[in-house]
N, C-alpha and C positions, 0 to 999 in steps of 0.2 A: 479477427483478424490476428490473434495471438492463438498459435498452437503449439503446444506441447509434443515432440521427437517421439516417435512410436515406441524409442530405442532406450527413452529416460528411466532408466528403474532404477531412481533414488529413493529411498525411503518419505514416506508420506509424515507429515507434520497437522496437527490440526491447529490451527486457528480460527480465533472469533472476529469476524469483520462487522463493524454494527451491531449485531446481536446477531447474526446467523454463523452458524461454523460452516468452514471450508476448508478445504484440503489441498495443503502446498506441500511442494518438496523440498526434503533436508536441500540447504545450501541456496535456497533463493531469498532474492530479496524481500521484501515485503513487498515493494512495486508490480515486479517480476510474478510475485504469486499474485497478486491481486489481477495484473494486466492477463493470467492466462486464466484464471477465472473463469471469464467471460462474461463476469456480473460488470454493470455500468457501477463503476469505481470513482466517479466523478469530483474534485473537489470544485467548491465554487469562488470565484474570485470576491476580493473582499467592495471594487468599485462599482462591477456593474452584475454579479453574480454569474457570468461567462463560465461552463463548465472549464475545466482544466483537467486533463491526463498527466500522468507520467512522461516528460520529454524527453530531457538528455541523458538519464539512467545512471549522471555519474555527479549527482551534488551542486551542477551549478546552477541548477535554473530556477529551484526550491516548487514548480509545478506539482511535485508528490509529498506536499506535506501532510500528516495525518497523526494522530495522535493514536502512542502507542503504551499500553498500560496504565493511562491517566496523563502520561507526560503529553504535553501539544507541541508544535513543530519541527518533529523529527520527519525528515528526508528518509521518503521509504527507502529510496533505490543506495542504501545507505545501509540500513538496516539489515541482517539478515533476518527470517522467519525461525521462532520457536517456538516448540510446545506450549500448546496454549495461551498463546497472545492473544492480550485483547485490541483489537486495533477499530481506530474511528477513522472516518471521512472527515476531515477538516473542511470545515465550511467558512469561507467570509475570510476576515482578519487573522495575518497569524496573532499568537496566543504571547504578551510582553510576558516578562515577567517569568515564563516556565522552561 
């Protein structure tokens, strides 16, 4: 569904998502990189386990929560990727106190 422009010549950045290496583009947010990857990157809701994808891409809906470098509850749509970043797709409820 999401595809990069053929004219996007930004340098590549290597990130790790759930243990798998993934190429992102410099300047992407975590959510944009995950959507553009074509991988199944859904998080699961706490109550029903329903799959969710980044939705608003501006920090309002919280459907893009991920764990970044060991810190949970990060909104992937607001965090730019960085070389070597370790990302885990968050499952279930938000982690309190992190």
